[in-house]
N, C-alpha and C positions, 0 to 999 in steps of 0.2 A: 121893661119887657125882658131884658137880658137877665136881670136879677131873678125875675119870676121863673124864667126858664131854668136857671141854675138851682133855684129852690126846688122846683119840680123834679129835676134830675137827681138832686140830692135825696129828696124824699123817696123816689123810686129806688135808688141804690140802697137806702137804709131798709126799705121794705124787703128787697131781695136779700140783703144781708141777714136780716132777722129771720126770714123764712129758711135760709140756708143753715143758720145757726140752730134753729129749732129742729130741722131735719137731722143735722149732725148729732145733736143731743139725743134724739130718739134712736138713731143708729148706734150710738155709743151705749145707751142704756140696754138696748137689745143685745148687743155684743157682750156686755157684762153679764146679763142674765143667761145667755147661752153658755158663756164660759163657766159660770158657776154651776150650771146643770152638768156640763161636761166634767168638771172637776169632781162633782159628787158621784157621777157614774163611774169615772175612772177610779176613784177611791174605793167604791164598792167592788168593782171588778178586781182591783188589786187585793183587797181583803179576801175575796173568794179564791183567787189564785194562790194566795199565801196559805190559806186553809187547805186547799187541795194539795199543795206541795207538802205541807206538814203531814197530811194523811198518807200520801204516797211514800214519803220518807219513812214513816212508821211501818208501813207495809213492807218496804224494802228491808228494813232492819229485821223484821219478823221473819221474812223469807231467808235472810242470811243466817239467822239463828236456826231456823228449820233445816237449812241445808247443812250446817255444821253438825247438827244432831243426827241427821240422816247419814252423813258421811261417817260419823263415829259408829253408828249402828251397822253400816255396811262393813266397816273395818272389823268389827266384832264378829259379824256373820262370816266374813271371809276367813278370819282366824279360826272360827269353829269348824268351818268346812276343811280347812287345812289340817286341823287336829283329827277330824274324822278320817281323812285320807291316811294320815299317819297310823291311826289305829286299825283301819279296815283294809288297806291296800293289800295286805298279805293274803286275804281271803281270795282276791282276784287271781292270785298266782296259782292257786290249786284248783 
């Protein structure tokens, strides 16, 4: 009777352990699946952000070039205005 009770207890413990192991395995597999999906999403997001950064960097460089060109044009215009003053200011005196 005592041995039968030990055998039943052992069978019960083994059944519980098997169920817990099965649940743990399912949880692990779900975690791995979720992690893989997150890595894929993160990788895609990173690629999109890198592309946006490259586009923004290119636009910034273009704007810097445009600014430099505009500044040169402004300097030339200011020089021209200065030369007009030199040529025409005497008219204002009379």
